[in-house]
C-alpha positions, -999 to +999 in steps of 0.1 A: +732-575-493+724-605-486+702-633-499+683-646-467+675-611-459+646-619-435+627-581-429+613-579-463+581-587-462+596-604-496+570-633-507+578-670-512+580-671-549+611-638-549+643-645-569+673-641-549+689-607-556+724-610-564+751-580-557+752-570-591+716-564-593+714-546-557+742-526-565+720-519-605+696-510-587+709-483-557+716-459-584+706-435-614+675-427-597+660-393-603+650-369-577+613-368-574+605-345-541+571-338-533+565-300-537+576-280-508+534-261-505+520-299-502+501-297-468+473-324-455+440-314-454+434-299-423+465-288-418+456-257-397+427-268-379+445-296-362+471-274-337+438-269-322+423-302-316+457-314-304+458-287-281+421-296-270+435-334-259+466-319-243+441-301-224+429-325-209+456-353-197+481-325-187+509-341-179+505-371-196+523-394-222+499-398-250+501-420-274+474-427-305+481-454-329+469-450-367+467-490-363+486-525-379+477-541-411+459-574-409+458-602-433+430-604-457+441-641-469+480-654-477+507-626-488+471-601-493+463-572-470+432-556-461+430-522-476+442-501-448+424-468-433+437-454-400+424-447-372+398-424-367+415-403-338+447-403-354+433-392-387+416-363-370+445-355-347+470-353-380+456-354-408+466-382-422+443-405-442+461-427-466+468-464-465+510-455-458+497-447-425+498-486-412+520-489-380+525-449-374+518-437-339+512-402-329+530-391-294+520-361-274+550-361-254+543-339-222+571-302-226+553-286-194+524-284-167+497-277-193+514-285-225+524-314-248+545-319-279+539-339-308+556-365-319+546-384-353+569-419-355+565-430-390+578-453-419+598-424-441+608-433-474+636-462-482+667-448-494+674-461-529+711-460-522+729-477-489+695-494-481+683-526-482+666-525-513+627-526-496+618-500-524+616-525-547+620-559-529+595-555-498+561-560-510+541-545-479+558-511-477+588-508-505+580-482-527+578-495-559+550-516-545+529-500-527+537-462-534+557-436-523+558-423-487+570-387-476+607-389-460+612-370-427+611-340-435+585-339-461+565-354-435+566-327-413+559-300-438+531-318-448+517-322-413+532-292-395+544-320-367+576-331-357+584-365-370+607-392-362+621-426-371+593-453-364+628-474-352+632-448-325+595-454-307+601-480-288+579-492-258+570-463-242+547-458-214+517-438-210+476-435-222+475-456-254+444-448-275+439-482-284+435-496-247+429-465-222+394-466-223+397-430-207+418-418-234+391-431-257+363-415-247+380-378-247+392-384-281+355-392-292+335-367-271+366-342-283+347-347-320+309-348-306+309-314-320+321-306-357+345-276-372+337-258-395+355-275-420+347-307-409+309-294-415+321-285-452+338-322-453+307-338-444+285-322-470+307-331-494+304-368-484+267-364-486+267-348-523+290-367-538+265-395-518+230-380-541+251-383-568+254-422-561+219-426-555+209-409-589+234-432-604+216-459-589+182-448-602+191-451-637+209-486-635+175-502-622+166-511-658+197-532-656+198-543-620+163-556-631+176-580-650+202-590-638+197-626-615+219-607-587+207-573-589+209-559-554+250-568-562+247-550-588+232-518-573+263-525-544+288-521-576+269-491-591+272-470-558+308-485-552+320-468-583+304-433-573+316-438-539+358-447-554+356-426-580+352-393-562+363-404-525+382-428-505+351-454-508+322-464-493+320-453-458+302-485-446+291-518-465+263-506-486+228-522-480+211-528-512+180-547-494+151-556-519+118-569-504+119-585-474+158-588-473+148-549-462+134-560-430+173-573-423+190-543-410+223-551-419+219-568-450+252-565-468+250-598-492+233-580-521+228-612-536+195-612-542+170-607-576+152-578-575+113-577-586+095-546-603+063-549-579+088-547-547+109-518-525+144-512-526+159-501-495+190-483-503+216-475-473+247-462-484+276-432-479+304-423-499+337-418-480+356-385-488+395-387-492+396-368-458+373-398-442+349-384-434+309-400-442+275-395-453+250-419-441+217-419-465+189-445-469+159-437-496+134-468-496+123-466-533+098-483-553+112-506-583+087-498-604+089-466-601+055-460-584+044-469-550+015-493-542-011-481-522+000-506-489+037-493-497+028-458-497+007-467-463+040-477-444+065-452-459+043-424-455+044-435-413+081-438-410+082-404-434+057-388-406+081-406-377+109-389-390+098-354-399+088-357-363+125-367-352+137-338-374+113-312-359+127-324-323+167-314-330+178-284-314+206-265-293+196-278-257+178-310-267+183-340-252+195-364-276+166-391-272+142-359-279+140-371-316+141-404-313+113-408-289+092-382-307+095-403-340+087-440-319+060-423-306+041-416-342+053-450-354+036-467-321+002-447-324-001-456-365+007-487-358-024-487-330-044-470-356-038-500-381-051-527-358-016-544-354-012-532-321-040-523-290-027-491-282+001-465-281+013-469-248+046-490-239+071-506-258+055-535-280+057-511-317+099-524-308+091-555-323+080-537-359+114-511-354+139-531-336+166-502-330+172-467-323+161-440-349+197-421-349+234-412-343+262-388-347+279-390-381+314-377-388+347-400-395+331-430-385+298-439-396+287-444-361+308-415-351+323-410-313+309-438-301+334-445-277+316-414-256+302-415-226+266-418-219+264-389-200+281-369-228+264-383-258+235-410-255+225-391-224+234-360-235+222-326-248+227-314-286+251-287-296+252-265-324+280-279-347+267-319-342+261-339-370+235-365-366+214-387-387+173-395-385+166-430-399+136-445-381+126-472-399+094-500-403+110-536-403+076-557-410+093-591-412+076-620-436+069-645-411+054-622-388+022-633-378+011-607-358+002-583-393-020-589-417-005-605-452-001-577-475+020-559-447+043-590-447+075-585-459+075-545-463+108-528-452+112-492-453+139-468-435+144-428-442+178-417-431+190-382-437+221-362-424+209-332-402+238-304-385+227-288-353+223-249-362+216-220-336+179-225-342+175-261-351+190-279-372+200-281-413+187-308-432+221-315-454+205-339-478+176-323-484+191-328-526+177-365-527+136-362-522+117-379-491+081-380-499+060-403-523+057-380-548+090-364-549+099-399-554+081-409-578+084-376-599+123-378-589+123-417-604+106-409-636+129-383-645+160-401-640+150-431-655+140-410-687+165-388-694+187-424-693+164-440-717+146-418-738+116-431-754+121-442-791+099-418-813 
């Protein structure tokens, strides 16, 4: 080994390695093999997924990269998450997958062989010292990788060294629109294993919302209470899974009128509402996506209740429209009809016709859910947005009203109130099952739930 080795990701402050140290580091290490029984989660379902993709592109080489590390600052990278299509096809979800590539090689007129090109565990003896010198990939820096044989047992896929990949011609999921669309469309209907993972994500998210309510007294006392809320939920997400499935929205007061408020730097006011939109992502990378709008005092004021109950009625109408064979857009249209009629009853709109209600709703009221929070987004419009619902699809229903604080079309008492109610549902043979029913949605249910959690965590002194 030379001190001028340039292919290792060593830092500018690393000290040179002497020949003596190199020899000393190369020996006297005990064997640490992975158990022969170790398998990736979903090991038994990924072959069928690869077969379905193979059938869509007979005779063509298909390239599905995990993605590359991206620099956050200087020599620090962002935390890595493999591309969802790669994870779906391999079952590999760890941070050690950066740079790896799955290739489906044509092996006949209607078949492919899957080959996984990866960076295997570096040798301790006879190598270049990567295991202790390389800051980006070295085992002593970022953790152990499997060797090729271990990776084959883990995944059930033939594995080869990444150096042997070269620049193969073929359809690349990172750049080929047709392949990217197919990979999204194949994921529209979830198998039973995926539904179970999503339910696990929902259950952990439910626990995270309970944590938040228990933490409200401390959050209310902090000058950046929104960020305290974000941190409390993030602890649950990291303790139970991979982390959050998307940036948590902890929006209090008028911040709730900003759809994707993720600054979360505001103070909480006990007279206002908190819109919390958050989801735990499991270790298998399936995420929940739930929103509750909570009164920070524990009780809705009359005007808060008025807005909340209109949004809830819209959500109930949307959920009632979910069934196999229904148009994907039916639930949105059902909910928006309720919103428009309510705004007309309030005198905010002259009538419920047209689309003027969109000034106050801003966006669609639901999306597919799975490995991505906005799942299957590359699917063609005719199979998703203009398609029909099928048993096994998982989606959100999330109508909202965002009554901007400076909107002069509104009476003063309504301005600055933002309400969204979002739940996760799986389409069943006869309708839809509410996966997130562990969290209350009604006004009375929320008030009772919050009161119980706050009393249990801060009992009154005798």
